[in-house]
Backbone as CSV, one residue per row, in Angstrom:
resi,resn,N_x,N_y,N_z,CA_x,CA_y,CA_z,C_x,C_y,C_z
1,ARG,-19.328,29.966,38.015,-19.502,28.536,37.803,-20.775,28.095,38.504
2,THR,-21.595,27.391,37.750,-22.861,26.941,38.332,-22.676,25.604,39.014
3,SER,-23.403,25.416,40.065,-23.308,24.185,40.831,-24.188,23.118,40.202
4,PRO,-23.791,21.827,40.267,-24.663,20.775,39.735,-25.915,20.600,40.585
5,PHE,-25.952,21.269,41.730,-27.094,21.147,42.633,-28.084,22.291,42.434
6,ALA,-27.917,23.060,41.349,-28.703,24.274,41.158,-30.192,24.002,40.996
7,SER,-30.568,22.943,40.320,-31.993,22.697,40.119,-32.332,21.244,40.405
8,TRP,-33.567,21.003,40.723,-34.031,19.655,41.051,-34.026,18.769,39.811
9,THR,-34.106,19.352,38.601,-34.118,18.548,37.381,-32.793,17.814,37.214
10,ASN,-31.678,18.419,37.665,-30.388,17.737,37.600,-30.343,16.553,38.546
11,MET,-31.122,16.630,39.619,-31.062,15.598,40.642,-31.936,14.399,40.324
12,SER,-32.883,14.548,39.417,-33.856,13.476,39.218,-33.213,12.202,38.671
13,LEU,-32.427,12.314,37.624,-31.806,11.118,37.039,-30.357,11.404,36.685
14,ILE,-29.443,10.692,37.320,-28.023,10.769,36.962,-27.533,9.344,36.902
15,GLY,-27.129,8.905,35.724,-26.634,7.548,35.573,-27.680,6.501,35.893
16,GLY,-28.945,6.826,35.710,-30.014,5.859,35.961,-30.449,5.797,37.410
17,ASN,-29.830,6.613,38.293,-30.192,6.606,39.708,-31.179,7.722,40.000
18,THR,-32.192,7.425,40.799,-33.108,8.466,41.272,-32.739,8.776,42.708
19,PHE,-32.868,10.029,43.091,-32.478,10.461,44.424,-33.683,11.045,45.136
20,ALA,-33.796,10.659,46.407,-34.938,11.112,47.193,-34.763,12.547,47.642
21,ASN,-33.538,12.956,47.907,-33.337,14.329,48.362,-32.002,14.871,47.867
22,ARG,-31.778,16.138,48.153,-30.601,16.843,47.675,-29.313,16.294,48.291
23,HIS,-29.335,15.879,49.526,-28.128,15.394,50.191,-27.632,14.085,49.580
24,CYS,-28.555,13.189,49.266,-28.150,11.933,48.607,-27.552,12.223,47.240
25,PHE,-28.173,13.147,46.528,-27.677,13.536,45.209,-26.278,14.134,45.321
26,GLN,-26.103,15.046,46.282,-24.808,15.706,46.474,-23.732,14.687,46.839
27,ARG,-24.041,13.738,47.698,-23.079,12.707,48.088,-22.677,11.865,46.875
28,ASP,-23.654,11.517,46.024,-23.360,10.721,44.837,-22.474,11.500,43.869
29,VAL,-22.753,12.780,43.659,-21.944,13.599,42.757,-20.521,13.708,43.287
30,GLU,-20.359,13.946,44.570,-19.018,14.053,45.153,-18.264,12.732,45.035
31,TYR,-18.957,11.626,45.220,-18.328,10.308,45.088,-17.843,10.088,43.663
32,ARG,-18.685,10.420,42.680,-18.290,10.260,41.277,-17.125,11.173,40.907
33,GLN,-17.111,12.393,41.449,-15.995,13.310,41.193,-14.707,12.792,41.808
34,LYS,-14.806,12.199,42.992,-13.645,11.623,43.668,-13.053,10.486,42.830
35,ILE,-13.921,9.621,42.314,-13.458,8.520,41.455,-12.797,9.076,40.200
36,HIS,-13.402,10.103,39.610,-12.856,10.709,38.395,-11.480,11.312,38.656
37,ARG,-11.334,12.043,39.761,-10.031,12.629,40.091,-8.975,11.549,40.325
38,ARG,-9.359,10.447,40.984,-8.423,9.352,41.250,-7.963,8.727,39.936
39,ARG,-8.901,8.540,39.012,-8.535,7.957,37.715,-7.614,8.885,36.934
40,LEU,-7.879,10.193,36.992,-7.004,11.149,36.309,-5.605,11.146,36.925
41,LYS,-5.541,11.020,38.239,-4.261,11.014,38.931,-3.444,9.770,38.578
42,ASN,-4.091,8.635,38.435,-3.399,7.372,38.169,-3.166,7.105,36.690
43,MET,-3.608,8.016,35.828,-3.466,7.822,34.388,-1.994,7.917,33.988
44,LYS,-1.574,7.032,33.091,-0.192,7.024,32.627,-0.151,7.422,31.159
45,SER,0.887,8.129,30.793,1.027,8.524,29.394,1.571,7.342,28.599
46,ILE,1.327,7.375,27.304,1.809,6.332,26.409,3.127,6.815,25.831
47,SER,4.161,6.030,25.999,5.473,6.434,25.537,6.025,5.403,24.573
48,LYS,6.649,5.873,23.504,7.294,4.983,22.556,8.707,4.651,23.030
49,SER,9.224,5.488,23.916,10.579,5.312,24.406,10.650,4.136,25.368
50,LYS,11.667,3.288,25.202,11.842,2.151,26.100,12.864,2.453,27.184
51,ASN,13.514,3.594,27.066,14.489,4.004,28.061,13.755,4.700,29.209
52,PRO,13.794,4.143,30.442,13.035,4.752,31.542,13.595,6.096,31.984
53,PHE,14.856,6.402,31.660,15.457,7.652,32.092,15.240,8.782,31.088
54,GLN,14.770,8.436,29.925,14.515,9.441,28.899,13.193,10.134,29.211
55,LYS,13.114,11.403,28.880,11.893,12.151,29.141,10.740,11.542,28.351
56,VAL,9.606,11.352,28.996,8.467,10.676,28.384,7.794,11.609,27.383
57,LYS,7.580,11.085,26.187,6.890,11.837,25.145,5.701,11.015,24.672
58,LEU,4.683,11.673,24.191,3.506,10.972,23.693,3.801,10.332,22.348
59,ASP,3.271,9.179,22.164,3.421,8.456,20.905,2.294,8.879,19.970
60,LEU,2.605,9.726,19.022,1.592,10.231,18.095,1.681,9.563,16.723
61,SER,2.489,8.531,16.617,2.618,7.838,15.337,1.394,6.958,15.099
62,PRO,1.030,6.714,13.846,-0.127,5.849,13.563,0.175,4.411,13.963
63,PRO,-0.837,3.644,14.299,-0.598,2.256,14.691,-0.079,1.433,13.520
64,ASN,0.677,0.383,13.830,1.222,-0.495,12.788,0.104,-1.334,12.188
65,LYS,0.135,-1.467,10.863,-0.869,-2.288,10.194,-0.392,-3.730,10.148
66,PRO,-1.283,-4.679,10.363,-0.885,-6.086,10.226,-0.471,-6.388,8.790
67,LYS,0.406,-7.382,8.621,0.953,-7.699,7.301,-0.128,-8.114,6.313
68,PHE,-1.155,-8.835,6.804,-2.175,-9.293,5.864,-3.001,-8.137,5.327
69,LEU,-3.020,-7.001,6.017,-3.717,-5.832,5.483,-2.853,-5.070,4.485
70,LYS,-1.541,-5.165,4.643,-0.649,-4.466,3.724,-0.664,-5.119,2.345
71,LYS,-0.764,-6.441,2.295,-0.763,-7.165,1.034,-2.202,-7.421,0.611
72,ASN,-2.582,-6.852,-0.501,-3.930,-7.053,-1.006,-3.882,-8.214,-1.994
73,MET,-4.065,-9.424,-1.467,-3.899,-10.626,-2.278,-4.956,-10.733,-3.380
74,SER,-6.188,-10.385,-3.088,-7.221,-10.513,-4.118,-6.922,-9.582,-5.294
75,LYS,-6.370,-8.412,-5.001,-6.020,-7.479,-6.070,-4.916,-8.085,-6.948
76,LYS,-3.926,-8.735,-6.321,-2.844,-9.351,-7.083,-3.353,-10.500,-7.945
77,ILE,-4.264,-11.294,-7.409,-4.825,-12.421,-8.163,-5.586,-11.909,-9.384
78,HIS,-6.409,-10.873,-9.202,-7.152,-10.306,-10.335,-6.195,-9.728,-11.371
79,GLU,-5.130,-9.092,-10.927,-4.150,-8.524,-11.848,-3.458,-9.633,-12.660
80,GLN,-3.097,-10.741,-12.001,-2.460,-11.850,-12.709,-3.395,-12.460,-13.746
81,ARG,-4.664,-12.641,-13.391,-5.636,-13.195,-14.343,-5.820,-12.267,-15.534
82,ARG,-5.831,-10.968,-15.278,-5.988,-9.990,-16.352,-4.785,-10.055,-17.301
83,ILE,-3.600,-10.138,-16.732,-2.375,-10.217,-17.551,-2.363,-11.504,-18.377
84,GLN,-2.779,-12.623,-17.769,-2.834,-13.890,-18.499,-3.823,-13.809,-19.664
85,ALA,-4.972,-13.178,-19.450,-5.965,-13.039,-20.521,-5.408,-12.178,-21.658
86,ILE,-4.715,-11.105,-21.311,-4.125,-10.235,-22.334,-3.062,-10.995,-23.130
87,GLU,-2.206,-11.761,-22.449,-1.173,-12.527,-23.139,-1.788,-13.583,-24.060
88,HIS,-2.865,-14.204,-23.623,-3.552,-15.205,-24.454,-4.101,-14.552,-25.719
89,ASP,-4.762,-13.416,-25.556,-5.298,-12.697,-26.720,-4.173,-12.243,-27.649
90,ASN,-3.067,-11.810,-27.096,-1.932,-11.378,-27.918,-1.358,-12.535,-28.729
91,ARG,-1.271,-13.733,-28.115,-0.773,-14.902,-28.849,-1.693,-15.234,-30.026
92,ILE,-2.999,-15.160,-29.800,-3.959,-15.449,-30.885,-3.782,-14.440,-32.008
93,LEU,-3.672,-13.149,-31.663,-3.499,-12.113,-32.682,-2.183,-12.297,-33.438
94,LEU,-1.132,-12.641,-32.718,0.165,-12.845,-33.348,0.117,-14.017,-34.334
95,LYS,-0.579,-15.061,-33.959,-0.712,-16.214,-34.849,-1.484,-15.826,-36.110
96,LYS,-2.555,-15.059,-35.947,-3.341,-14.623,-37.100,-2.513,-13.719,-38.010
97,MET,-1.724,-12.808,-37.396,-0.889,-11.921,-38.207,0.189,-12.714,-38.949
98,ALA,0.754,-13.728,-38.316,1.767,-14.561,-38.969,1.149,-15.313,-40.134
99,ASP,-0.091,-15.806,-39.968,-0.771,-16.498,-41.064,-1.011,-15.554,-42.242
100,ILE,-1.329,-14.319,-41.963,-1.569,-13.344,-43.038,-0.261,-13.003,-43.750
101,MET,0.799,-12.819,-42.982,2.074,-12.394,-43.558,2.756,-13.501,-44.357
102,MET,2.594,-14.736,-43.967,3.250,-15.856,-44.650,2.374,-16.289,-45.827
103,PRO,2.928,-16.227,-47.026,2.126,-16.685,-48.165,1.979,-18.203,-48.139
104,ARG,0.825,-18.650,-48.550,0.591,-20.100,-48.573,1.240,-20.710,-49.805
105,LYS,1.530,-21.997,-49.722,2.168,-22.690,-50.834,1.241,-22.771,-52.031
106,SER,-0.034,-22.860,-51.775,-0.991,-22.954,-52.893,-1.001,-21.673,-53.693
107,HIS,-0.785,-20.523,-53.055,-0.751,-19.261,-53.779,0.522,-19.129,-54.612
108,ARG,1.613,-19.732,-54.201,2.880,-19.623,-54.922,2.826,-20.369,-56.252
109,LEU,2.107,-21.451,-56.276,2.041,-22.255,-57.480,1.253,-21.560,-58.589
110,GLN,0.365,-20.725,-58.229,-0.460,-20.089,-59.246,0.195,-19.003,-59.967
């Protein structure tokens, strides 16, 4: 395992800080490692279980979607308009077909 203090290039810039010498750099690295270890130690797992006595398991289920994302209202509106247009066209065609099928009175007299 290589040490982070192996070369001066590692010491020049870490997190935007410049270090005058190796000891300041080493102290800063140890401080950051200490903070990292403390955060890892205090980290809590995410549990779906509400029972505190039950063994803690990780919640790997996908997050719940909000209701407004589940319902695609614009899609429903476009679908309704499309259906209304089709029904309107069908009524026109049906009327034309009825006119063709029904003989006119003027034709009967002839």
